[in-house]
C-alpha positions in Angstrom: -56.8 38.3 -74.8 -55.6 34.9 -73.5 -56.8 31.9 -75.5 -58.7 30.5 -72.5 -60.5 33.8 -72.0 -61.4 33.8 -75.7 -62.8 30.3 -75.5 -64.9 31.2 -72.5 -66.3 34.2 -74.3 -66.9 32.1 -77.4 -69.0 29.8 -75.3 -70.9 32.7 -73.8 -71.5 34.2 -77.2 -72.9 30.9 -78.5 -76.0 31.0 -76.4 -79.0 31.1 -78.9 -81.0 33.6 -76.8 -78.3 36.3 -76.9 -79.0 39.1 -79.4 -77.2 39.2 -82.7 -75.5 42.5 -83.6 -74.3 43.2 -87.1 -71.8 45.9 -87.6 -71.8 47.2 -91.2 -68.5 49.1 -91.8 -67.9 50.9 -95.1 -64.2 51.1 -95.9 -62.3 52.9 -98.6 -58.4 52.9 -98.6 -58.3 52.1 -94.9 -55.4 49.6 -94.8 -53.5 51.7 -92.3 -56.2 51.8 -89.7 -58.0 48.4 -90.1 -56.0 46.3 -87.7 -56.3 48.8 -84.8 -60.0 49.4 -85.5 -60.9 45.7 -85.7 -58.9 44.9 -82.5 -60.7 47.7 -80.6 -64.1 46.7 -81.7 -63.6 43.0 -81.1 -62.3 43.7 -77.6 -65.4 45.8 -76.8 -67.8 43.2 -78.3 -66.1 40.3 -76.4 -67.0 42.0 -73.1 -70.8 41.9 -73.6 -73.1 39.0 -74.0 -74.1 39.1 -77.7 -73.4 37.3 -80.9 -71.8 39.7 -83.3 -70.8 39.8 -87.0 -68.8 42.4 -88.8 -69.7 43.1 -92.4 -67.0 45.2 -94.1 -68.0 46.8 -97.3 -64.9 47.5 -99.3 -65.8 50.4 -101.6 -63.3 50.0 -104.4 -60.1 50.4 -102.3 -56.9 50.5 -104.2 -54.4 50.4 -101.2 -54.5 46.8 -100.1 -57.6 47.1 -97.8 -59.2 44.0 -99.4 -56.1 41.9 -98.8 -55.9 43.1 -95.1 -59.6 42.2 -94.6 -59.1 38.8 -96.2 -56.2 38.1 -93.9 -58.1 39.2 -90.8 -61.0 37.0 -91.9 -58.8 33.9 -91.8 -58.3 34.4 -88.0 -61.7 36.0 -87.1 -64.7 34.0 -88.4 -67.1 36.8 -87.5 -65.8 39.0 -90.3 -67.7 39.1 -93.6 -66.6 41.0 -96.6 -68.6 42.6 -99.4 -66.2 43.8 -102.1 -67.4 46.5 -104.5 -65.6 46.7 -107.8 -65.3 50.5 -107.7 -66.0 53.4 -105.4 -69.7 54.3 -105.4 
């Protein structure tokens, strides 16, 4: 999405009366699919008028999932991460 389009959507999403949607996403060894998943969900969310956050629960991944999430979080402030020490 072009930066100007992203800025316009950010302004729309900042309206305090729009609903807040929290997506809670459990992940375990998903490094190979995270980028595509996050891009698709963000694109869908950016087309509707709502404030959204994404809470990824890393369930003890051993494949670099946490690192990928942390990198995505640097660019996308709506991403939150809960890191569990092992798979439950």
